[in-house]
C-alpha positions as CSV (number, residue, x, y, z in Angstrom):
1,X,56.1,72.4,125.2
2,X,59.9,71.8,125.2
3,X,59.9,72.2,121.5
4,X,58.2,75.6,121.8
5,X,60.8,76.8,124.3
6,X,63.6,75.7,122.0
7,X,62.0,77.6,119.1
8,X,61.7,80.8,121.2
9,X,65.3,80.5,122.3
10,X,66.4,80.0,118.7
11,X,64.4,83.1,117.7
12,X,66.1,85.1,120.5
13,X,69.5,83.8,119.4
14,X,68.7,84.8,115.8
15,X,67.7,88.3,116.9
16,X,70.9,88.6,118.9
17,X,73.1,87.4,116.1
18,X,73.3,90.8,114.2
19,X,74.2,92.5,117.4
20,X,76.9,90.0,118.1
21,X,78.2,90.4,114.6
22,X,78.3,94.2,115.0
23,X,80.2,93.9,118.3
24,X,82.7,91.5,116.7
25,X,83.3,93.7,113.7
26,X,83.8,96.8,115.8
27,X,86.3,94.9,117.9
28,X,88.2,93.7,114.8
29,X,88.3,97.2,113.3
30,X,89.7,98.6,116.6
31,X,92.2,95.8,116.6
32,X,93.2,96.5,113.0
33,X,93.7,100.2,113.8
34,X,96.0,99.3,116.6
35,X,99.4,99.6,114.8
36,X,102.4,101.4,116.1
37,X,105.6,102.1,114.2
38,X,108.9,103.7,115.1
39,X,112.2,104.3,113.5
40,X,115.6,104.9,115.1
41,X,119.3,105.1,114.1
42,X,122.2,104.2,116.3
43,X,124.1,107.4,115.2
44,X,123.1,110.8,113.9
45,X,126.6,111.9,113.0
46,X,129.1,109.7,111.1
47,X,132.0,109.9,108.7
48,X,131.7,108.9,105.0
49,X,131.8,105.1,104.7
50,X,130.9,104.5,108.3
51,X,127.8,102.3,108.7
52,X,124.6,103.4,110.4
53,X,122.1,101.0,111.8
54,X,118.4,101.9,111.0
55,X,115.8,100.0,113.0
56,X,112.1,100.1,112.2
57,X,109.7,98.5,114.7
58,X,106.1,97.7,113.9
59,X,103.7,96.2,116.4
60,X,100.0,95.4,116.6
61,X,98.0,94.1,113.7
62,X,100.8,94.3,111.2
63,X,99.6,91.5,108.9
64,X,99.4,92.7,105.3
65,X,101.5,95.8,105.7
66,X,103.9,96.3,102.9
67,X,107.6,97.2,103.5
68,X,108.2,100.5,101.6
69,X,111.1,101.3,99.4
70,X,113.5,103.1,101.8
71,X,114.0,106.0,99.3
72,X,117.5,106.6,100.5
73,X,119.3,109.8,99.6
74,X,121.6,109.8,96.7
75,X,125.0,108.3,97.7
76,X,123.7,105.9,100.3
77,X,123.6,102.1,100.0
78,X,122.1,99.3,102.0
79,X,124.9,97.0,103.2
80,X,122.8,94.5,105.1
81,X,119.2,93.8,105.9
82,X,117.4,91.5,108.4
83,X,114.0,91.0,109.9
84,X,112.7,89.4,113.1
85,X,109.2,88.7,114.3
86,X,107.6,87.9,117.6
87,X,104.2,87.1,119.0
88,X,102.8,87.8,122.4
89,X,99.5,87.4,124.2
90,X,98.5,90.2,126.6
91,X,95.1,90.2,128.3
92,X,93.8,87.6,125.8
93,X,94.8,89.8,122.8
94,X,97.4,88.6,120.3
95,X,100.1,91.1,119.4
96,X,102.7,90.7,116.6
97,X,105.8,92.7,116.4
98,X,108.2,93.0,113.5
99,X,111.6,94.6,113.6
100,X,113.4,95.5,110.4
101,X,117.1,96.2,110.6
102,X,119.1,98.0,107.8
103,X,122.8,98.7,107.8
104,X,123.2,101.9,105.7
105,X,126.5,103.3,104.4
106,X,126.8,107.0,103.3
107,X,129.2,107.7,100.5
108,X,129.2,111.5,100.4
109,X,129.3,114.3,103.0
110,X,126.3,116.4,103.9
111,X,123.1,116.6,106.0
112,X,120.5,114.0,104.9
113,X,117.0,113.1,105.9
114,X,116.0,109.4,106.3
115,X,112.3,108.9,106.2
116,X,109.5,109.3,106.8
117,X,108.8,105.7,106.1
118,X,105.2,104.9,105.2
119,X,103.6,101.4,105.6
120,X,100.4,100.7,103.8
121,X,97.9,97.9,104.0
122,X,96.4,97.9,100.5
123,X,93.7,95.2,100.9
124,X,91.5,97.5,103.0
125,X,88.6,98.2,100.6
126,X,87.3,101.7,101.5
127,X,90.6,103.4,102.5
128,X,94.0,101.8,102.7
129,X,95.3,101.9,106.2
130,X,98.8,103.5,106.6
131,X,101.2,104.3,109.4
132,X,104.3,106.5,109.1
133,X,107.5,107.1,111.0
134,X,109.0,110.5,111.8
135,X,111.9,111.6,109.6
136,X,115.5,111.6,111.0
137,X,118.4,113.9,110.2
138,X,121.8,112.4,109.7
139,X,125.0,114.4,109.3
140,X,127.8,112.8,107.3
141,X,131.3,114.3,107.7
142,X,134.3,114.0,105.4
143,X,136.8,111.6,106.7
144,X,140.2,112.9,107.8
145,X,142.7,111.7,105.1
146,X,146.0,110.6,106.6
147,X,149.0,112.3,105.2
148,X,150.6,110.4,102.3
149,X,153.5,108.2,103.2
150,X,156.7,109.7,101.8
151,X,159.4,107.3,100.6
152,X,162.7,107.9,102.3
153,X,165.6,108.8,100.0
154,X,167.1,105.2,99.9
155,X,163.9,103.8,98.3
156,X,163.1,101.9,101.5
157,X,160.0,102.3,103.7
158,X,160.3,102.3,107.5
159,X,157.3,101.5,109.5
């Protein structure tokens, strides 16, 4: 008799296993789709040669996302780059956050667009998952050139 009860309970558990697997997979898909991304700059108007700090923040299930080429406008360089990561647990869910920091330097005047920056998770089999930031407009002004120092008549400079 106890053996029969064990067999019936095992059969019930086997019938419930596909349902449990389905619930688990739905939960993991929802978790994988929970990615947020934002981009910001510390200044939208600068002079030629003045640095701009670009910050890109990703949070959620960010594992496997590839950092894109920034695709900077012509005449811009990356002077510095850093990355920080953090983990938190909220309501039993683990969340990872990544912050990418770029110091950019423009070398010509004009109005430029940074972004949009697209992050792709290529290992998704059916359709790669991607998230994208909004583009930002940056105005770069010509620097005011100080007047050239004139040498006094005696060949000496006075400061």
